[in-house]
Structure formats: C-alpha cells, structure tokens
C-alpha positions as CSV (number, residue, x, y, z in Angstrom):
1,X,61.5,57.9,-75.7
2,X,59.6,60.6,-77.5
3,X,55.9,61.1,-77.5
4,X,55.3,60.4,-81.0
5,X,56.8,57.1,-80.5
6,X,54.3,56.3,-77.8
7,X,52.2,53.4,-78.9
8,X,49.9,51.0,-77.2
9,X,51.4,46.9,-77.3
10,X,50.3,45.0,-80.1
11,X,47.0,43.2,-80.0
12,X,45.7,45.9,-77.4
13,X,43.6,48.0,-80.0
14,X,41.3,46.4,-82.2
15,X,39.4,47.6,-85.4
16,X,35.8,48.5,-85.3
17,X,33.4,46.1,-86.9
18,X,32.0,47.8,-89.7
19,X,28.4,46.4,-90.5
20,X,26.6,46.1,-93.4
21,X,29.7,46.9,-95.8
22,X,29.4,44.2,-98.6
23,X,30.1,40.4,-98.6
24,X,33.8,40.9,-98.4
25,X,33.8,42.3,-95.2
26,X,32.1,39.4,-93.6
27,X,29.6,41.3,-92.0
28,X,27.5,42.5,-95.2
29,X,23.6,42.0,-96.4
30,X,22.2,41.1,-92.7
31,X,24.9,42.6,-90.7
32,X,25.2,40.0,-88.4
33,X,21.6,40.0,-87.3
34,X,20.3,37.1,-88.7
35,X,17.0,36.9,-91.2
36,X,14.3,39.2,-90.5
37,X,12.2,39.7,-87.3
38,X,11.6,42.2,-84.8
39,X,15.5,41.7,-83.7
40,X,16.7,42.5,-87.3
41,X,15.0,45.7,-87.5
42,X,16.5,49.2,-86.3
43,X,15.2,50.7,-83.2
44,X,14.5,47.2,-81.8
45,X,13.8,47.7,-77.9
46,X,12.2,45.0,-75.4
47,X,11.1,46.4,-72.2
48,X,12.4,44.5,-69.3
49,X,10.5,41.5,-68.1
50,X,9.1,40.9,-71.7
51,X,8.5,37.0,-72.4
52,X,7.6,37.3,-76.2
53,X,4.0,37.8,-75.7
54,X,3.6,34.8,-72.9
55,X,2.0,36.1,-69.7
56,X,4.9,37.8,-68.0
57,X,5.9,36.3,-64.4
58,X,5.0,39.6,-62.9
59,X,1.3,39.1,-64.0
60,X,1.3,35.7,-63.1
61,X,2.2,35.9,-59.5
62,X,-0.4,37.1,-57.0
63,X,-0.4,40.8,-55.4
64,X,1.5,41.2,-52.4
65,X,-1.2,41.5,-49.4
66,X,-0.6,44.2,-46.8
67,X,2.3,46.3,-46.6
68,X,5.7,46.8,-44.5
69,X,5.7,49.9,-42.2
70,X,9.1,51.6,-42.6
71,X,8.8,53.7,-39.8
72,X,7.9,50.8,-37.2
73,X,9.8,51.0,-34.1
74,X,12.1,47.7,-33.5
75,X,12.3,46.9,-29.5
76,X,14.7,44.7,-27.6
77,X,12.4,42.8,-25.3
78,X,13.3,41.6,-21.5
79,X,10.5,39.8,-19.5
80,X,9.8,40.6,-15.9
81,X,10.8,37.2,-14.8
82,X,14.4,37.6,-16.1
83,X,14.9,40.9,-13.9
84,X,15.1,38.5,-10.7
85,X,19.0,38.3,-11.5
86,X,19.6,41.7,-10.2
87,X,20.0,42.5,-6.6
88,X,17.1,43.8,-4.5
89,X,16.7,47.6,-4.7
90,X,19.3,48.1,-7.5
91,X,18.9,49.9,-10.4
92,X,18.2,48.3,-13.8
93,X,19.3,50.2,-16.6
94,X,19.7,49.5,-20.1
95,X,23.5,49.5,-20.0
96,X,23.1,47.1,-17.1
97,X,20.8,45.1,-19.2
98,X,23.3,44.9,-21.8
99,X,26.3,44.1,-19.3
100,X,24.3,41.1,-17.8
101,X,23.6,39.8,-21.6
102,X,19.4,40.2,-21.1
103,X,19.6,42.5,-24.2
104,X,21.8,42.2,-27.4
105,X,22.8,46.2,-27.6
106,X,21.6,49.9,-27.1
107,X,20.9,50.3,-30.7
108,X,16.9,49.5,-30.1
109,X,14.9,50.8,-27.6
110,X,14.2,48.5,-24.5
111,X,10.9,47.2,-23.7
112,X,9.6,45.2,-20.6
113,X,7.2,42.5,-21.0
114,X,5.2,41.0,-18.4
115,X,5.7,37.3,-18.7
116,X,7.1,35.8,-15.4
117,X,7.0,36.8,-11.6
118,X,9.1,39.3,-10.1
119,X,10.3,38.5,-6.1
120,X,12.5,41.7,-5.8
121,X,11.9,45.2,-5.2
122,X,13.9,47.1,-8.1
123,X,13.8,50.2,-9.7
124,X,13.7,49.5,-13.6
125,X,14.5,52.2,-16.2
126,X,13.6,51.2,-19.7
127,X,11.7,53.2,-23.0
128,X,8.6,51.2,-22.9
129,X,6.6,49.0,-20.2
130,X,3.3,46.7,-20.9
131,X,0.8,47.4,-18.2
132,X,1.1,43.9,-16.9
133,X,5.1,44.4,-16.4
134,X,4.5,47.8,-14.7
135,X,2.0,46.3,-12.4
136,X,4.3,43.3,-11.6
137,X,7.1,45.5,-10.9
138,X,5.0,47.7,-8.4
139,X,3.4,45.0,-6.8
140,X,7.1,43.6,-5.9
141,X,7.6,47.1,-4.4
142,X,9.8,48.5,-7.1
143,X,9.6,51.4,-9.5
144,X,9.2,51.4,-13.4
145,X,10.6,54.5,-14.9
146,X,10.3,55.3,-18.4
147,X,13.2,57.0,-20.0
C-alpha cells in the first residue's frame, strides 16, 4: 500500500452543504432558514435566557437574600456528655475521638459543646470549646486545652 492509495472508507466523508446556490441544489432561495424573521437574517444572535420578549425566568424569580460565606470554618461537634465514654484521667485527643467514632474524620477542626454532664476528670484537647463546655470539664476536675 502506498501513501497515494490511502483513502477513508466509503461513506465516511460527506460533501459540505452549499446553501443558497439555486433551486437545483435543494437549498436555494431561503437556504434552509424558513421564511423571513429574525432567525432568517444574517448576524442573528440571541443572548442566553432570552424568551422572545416574554419576561425572562431570571427576572420573574425573587432575588436571593443574604449570602454564603465561603471562608466559613466548618467544625465537627462533640457534646461534653459523650466524653463520659473515656476512662478517668485519660487524654482525649482528636485521634481518640475518631477511634471511638465520636467524630467522623480529622478533616474538619473539632469543637466541644456544653450539652450533657461530665462525671470524670479528663484532659480534653480540641480546636475550640464553648464557655459552658470548658466550665463543665474544669468542674469535673479535668483540663480543656486548645490545640
């Protein structure tokens, strides 16, 4: 086989449609654009969302109120009452919380909330504490350490 003998398979290449080249071509006169109107003219363009003059959907909907802070810090939360799970005087770290399945993962910082009662003295290490949580941990004889 030579380079000059190479050819695409039969039917793989189609001839370009030559518009507006007379009746015999099958695409003469209106060139497949129908009859008159904006769409039949050259340079026809319509912006996205245009509904033919009808009040567009985007203008019919109420404006969104407020905003979403994209820099917001999302925390994993643990209530003080759930820390009774640990042995007295033990150190509660984020890794231990994951092991005990009190939080899902270490991807987010951990915040200790003040719901429930703590009966054991624990050394709790977390990223944030609420005032109530800190008070309850210290009242039980433990320590709340921010990391």
